[in-house]
Structure formats: structure tokens, C-alpha cells
C-alpha positions in Angstrom: -28.7 83.0 15.2 -31.3 84.4 13.4 -29.8 82.7 10.0 -28.7 79.9 11.6 -32.7 79.4 13.1 -33.3 80.5 9.2 -31.1 77.5 8.0 -32.7 75.2 10.3 -36.5 75.8 9.4 -35.3 75.4 5.6 -34.1 72.1 6.1 -36.9 70.6 8.0 -38.8 72.3 5.7 -37.3 70.5 2.8 -37.8 67.3 5.1 -40.9 67.7 5.4 -41.6 68.0 1.7 -39.3 64.8 1.1 -41.2 62.5 3.4 -44.4 63.9 2.0 -43.0 63.1 -1.5 -42.2 59.7 -0.2 -45.5 59.0 1.8 -47.3 59.6 -1.4 -45.3 57.4 -3.5 -45.6 54.6 -1.0 -49.4 54.8 -0.8 -49.9 54.9 -4.5 -47.4 51.4 -4.3 -49.8 50.6 -2.0 -52.7 50.3 -4.4 -51.2 48.6 -7.0 -49.3 45.8 -4.9 -50.8 42.1 -5.5 -52.0 40.2 -2.6 -48.0 39.3 -2.3 -46.8 40.7 1.0 -44.0 42.6 0.8 -41.5 44.4 3.0 -40.1 47.6 2.1 -36.2 47.0 2.9 -34.7 49.6 4.9 -32.6 52.3 3.6 -28.6 52.3 4.0 -28.4 54.3 6.7 -27.0 57.8 5.9 -24.1 59.3 7.6 -24.6 61.3 10.7 -22.2 63.7 12.2 -20.3 61.5 14.7 -19.5 64.3 17.1 -21.9 65.0 19.8 -24.5 68.2 18.1 -26.1 69.3 21.8 -23.9 67.2 24.5 -26.4 69.0 27.0 -29.4 67.6 25.6 -29.9 64.9 27.8 -29.0 66.7 30.9 -31.5 68.9 29.6 -34.2 66.3 30.2 -33.9 66.7 33.8 -34.6 70.1 34.1 -38.1 69.5 32.4 -41.1 69.2 33.9 -44.1 66.4 33.1 -45.5 66.8 29.7 -47.9 68.8 28.3 -50.1 66.4 25.7 -52.2 69.0 24.4 -49.2 71.2 23.8 -47.3 68.2 22.4 -50.4 67.5 19.8 -49.3 70.7 18.5 -45.3 70.3 18.2 -45.5 67.3 17.3 -47.7 67.9 13.8 -43.9 67.8 12.1 -44.0 64.1 13.1 -47.2 63.2 11.1 -45.3 62.8 8.0 -43.7 59.6 8.6 -45.1 58.4 11.9 -48.7 59.3 11.4 -50.7 61.9 13.0 -51.6 59.7 16.4 -48.1 57.8 16.1 -49.2 54.8 14.0 -47.4 55.1 11.0 -48.7 54.0 7.4 -45.1 52.9 6.1 -43.4 50.0 7.5 -40.3 51.4 7.6 -41.3 54.0 10.4 -41.3 52.9 14.3 -44.8 53.2 15.9 -44.8 55.8 18.3 -48.4 55.2 19.8 -48.6 54.8 23.2 -45.0 55.0 23.6 -43.8 56.1 27.3 -43.5 60.0 27.8 -39.8 59.5 29.2 -39.0 56.8 26.3 -40.1 59.2 23.7 -38.5 62.5 25.3 -35.4 61.0 26.1 -34.7 59.3 22.3 -35.4 62.6 20.7 -32.3 64.2 23.4 -30.3 61.2 21.7 -30.9 62.2 18.4 -30.0 66.0 19.4 -27.4 65.3 21.5 -25.6 63.0 18.4 -25.6 59.8 20.2 -28.6 58.2 18.5 -26.5 58.1 14.9 -27.9 54.8 12.9 -31.1 54.0 10.9 -33.3 57.3 10.0 -30.6 59.5 12.5 -30.3 61.2 9.2 -34.1 62.1 9.1 -34.5 62.4 13.2 -31.3 65.0 14.1 -32.8 68.2 11.9 -36.3 66.9 13.8 -34.9 66.9 17.5 -32.2 69.5 17.1 -35.1 72.1 16.8 -37.4 71.0 20.3 -36.1 71.9 24.0 -36.0 69.4 26.1 -39.6 70.5 27.4 -40.3 70.8 23.9 -39.7 66.9 23.7 -41.5 66.2 27.1 -44.8 67.3 25.8 -44.1 65.8 22.6 -43.8 62.7 24.5 -46.8 62.8 26.3 -48.8 63.6 23.3 -48.4 60.3 21.9 -48.2 58.9 25.1 -51.5 58.9 25.2 -52.2 57.7 21.6 -54.0 54.1 21.1 -50.9 51.9 19.5 -52.7 50.3 16.7 -50.9 46.4 15.6 -50.1 44.5 12.1 -50.5 41.0 11.5 -48.3 38.2 12.5 -46.4 35.4 9.6 -48.4 32.3 10.7 -46.3 30.5 7.8 -44.7 26.8 8.6 -41.2 26.8 8.5 -40.1 23.8 6.4 -36.7 23.0 7.6 -34.3 24.2 10.2 -34.3 23.6 13.9 -37.7 25.3 14.3 -39.4 23.3 11.1 -43.0 22.3 11.6 -43.7 25.7 13.8 -45.3 28.6 12.6 -43.3 31.3 12.2 -44.2 33.9 14.5 -43.9 31.0 17.0 -40.4 31.2 17.5 -40.2 34.6 18.1 -43.6 34.3 20.7 -41.3 31.6 22.6 -38.1 34.1 23.2 -40.6 36.6 24.2 -42.9 34.6 26.6 -39.8 32.2 28.4 -36.5 33.4 26.7 -33.5 30.7 25.9 -32.2 29.5 29.5 -29.1 27.7 27.8 -28.0 30.4 26.1 -28.9 33.0 29.1 -31.5 34.9 26.9 -34.1 36.4 29.0 -37.7 36.0 28.3 -39.2 39.8 26.2 -41.9 39.7 29.0 -40.0 39.8 31.7 -39.1 43.6 31.2 -41.2 44.2 28.3 -45.0 43.1 29.8 -47.3 40.1 28.8 -48.5 42.5 25.8 -45.6 44.7 25.2 -46.7 47.7 27.2 -43.9 47.7 29.8 -43.8 47.2 33.7 -44.6 50.3 36.1 -41.4 51.8 37.2 -38.8 51.8 34.2 -39.7 53.9 31.0 -39.2 51.1 28.4 -40.6 51.1 25.2 -44.3 49.7 24.4 -42.8 47.5 22.0 -46.8 45.6 21.2 -47.8 46.1 17.7 -44.3 47.3 17.0 -43.4 47.1 13.0 -41.6 44.0 12.2 -39.1 45.9 9.4 -38.0 48.4 12.8 -37.9 45.6 15.2 -35.7 43.5 12.8 -33.2 46.7 12.4 -33.3 47.1 16.1 -32.0 43.9 17.0 -29.8 43.7 14.5 -28.2 46.9 16.1 -28.4 45.6 19.4 -26.6 42.3 18.3 -23.4 44.2 17.0 -23.1 45.7 20.8 -21.6 49.2 19.1 -23.2 52.4 20.5 -22.4 56.1 21.1 -24.7 56.4 23.7 -22.7 57.6 26.7 -25.1 56.2 29.0 -25.5 53.2 27.9 -27.5 50.8 30.5 -30.4 50.2 28.4 -28.5 49.6 25.5 -26.2 47.0 26.9 -29.0 45.2 28.5 -30.6 44.5 25.4 -27.0 44.1 23.4 -26.6 41.3 25.6 -30.1 39.8 24.3 -29.7 39.8 21.2 -26.0 38.7 20.9 -27.2 34.8 20.6 -30.1 35.5 18.7 -29.8 34.2 15.0 -31.3 35.8 12.2 -34.7 33.8 11.7 -35.3 34.6 15.3 -34.9 38.5 15.2 -37.2 38.5 12.2 -39.8 35.8 13.7 -39.3 38.7 17.2 -40.6 41.0 14.6 -43.3 39.4 13.1 -44.2 38.2 16.8 -44.3 41.6 18.2 -45.9 43.5 15.0 -49.2 41.1 16.3 -48.7 41.6 19.6 -51.6 43.9 21.1 -54.4 44.6 23.9 -57.4 43.4 23.8 -59.6 46.2 22.3 -61.7 47.5 25.3 -64.5 47.7 23.1 -64.8 44.2 22.0 -68.3 42.6 22.0 -68.5 40.3 25.1 -68.9 36.5 23.8 -72.3 35.2 25.6 -71.9 32.9 29.1 -68.1 34.9 29.7 -67.8 37.6 31.8 
């Protein structure tokens, strides 16, 4: 057991060093960037062990109590290399997890640990999640749930041709988010995720307002395939049913719109004559 733990720590250390080196390289690249906006392409998904690594990981969450944000702040230290100290990453390839519901964060960590979530960044996430207990996951989730999510900028470039010609690029996604598409059976995204993407009371749906565009695109593409190894796949199936009819342009536009979606700042100066 001591050897296994030592190997785990060694692997984690290697990952953190690699992540830190990547972050430094990304920062240098950003400093040298021109005014032309570019999006860091998502890396090819590295192969991840298909068989469950710990089949009891998701079941164990039911035995854990509500998370402790203070304890989670310490346990979340290893997350900072990719997700930022407060869950707002500087690199567009990593998802924004600030403001995510505690239960959602914990559930995703458990799915990585169980091996059920094995796409995208799973090669990085599985070793991290495997070292956490169910209570650790709840604590980490509690910490990030209390962080204030930031937001990016939506693309307002005019679409020159095609069925959406004349619309600003983000408006295609905005229309789907707010109203869906009845003819294709696509419900409005805000029906579950709320008008600002923060989710509605009850189910622990993710906070998608301000999410990195590249990550939104990646996840919608994964949902569109309809393939998953998640055992309790009810939420995945909901999203798969929504995404299956989306075009590439619609997926890209939804990513752009959500990246710029955010709550009105609490400290925004009041306009004279308004309440």
C-alpha cells in the first residue's frame, strides 16, 4: 500500500510540474500574441483505462456529508495549476469551475475516479481524482461553489453567409439558449440552466454562464456523439438528445454566447434615475 501511495504521489508531482510548465509557456505565448484572437486547439484525448478504476467512487458520495469550503481550499490547491486558484483558468482549454454547484463538482470527480468519465482531459483528471476520498470531493466542491465565476467575451462578428447570414455570431447561440428550436425538438437551454446560466434551484446542473468557449464546444461535441460509459447516464442522455441536432456552427456559437454570459456585477455603479 505504501508503494502504491508513493507511486500515486510521484505521478501527481509529475503532472503538476508538466501543468506548471505548460501554464508558463501559455503565458509567454499570450504576451507575444497579436490583436488577432486565436483559440488554443484542444489536444487529442489520451487513452484512458476503459475499465472502472474504482467502481465504488460514485456510490461513496452518498455516504459523505456536506462539504467544508475551508477544508476544500487546502485540498483544491492541486487544481490551481490548470483551473486557477479560484477556479477561473487563464488558458481557454481548461474549464471554468468557479461557482459550480458543490454536488456537481463532487460528482464529476467521482466519475473520473470510477473511470466512467474517460474523454477529454480524463488523462489528467483521473490521477488527481483517484487520490481523493468522497468527502474530499465534497469539500473541494464546496470551495469552488463559493468562488465568483468570471466571464469572457462573446464573438459579435457578422455571419456573412448561410442560414444565419446577417446575425452576429453569438446571436445564433443566444437564440437557442433562450428559446430553443421547437421544430427540431430542441428545448431552451435556460429551461434547466437558468437565464444567466447559473442553474435553477434543485438539480445540481452545472453553472455554464461564462464558461470557456472551447470547453463548451468540446462537451457539446461529446454529447452529440451519444456515446458514454457513465452508468447513471440520465443527465448525459438529456444533453445528448439536445445536442444531436445541433450543427457545428450552432455549437460554436453556443460556446461563444456562453463565454460572454454572466450575472450583472453586484458592485456595478447605478445609473442616475434608475432604482
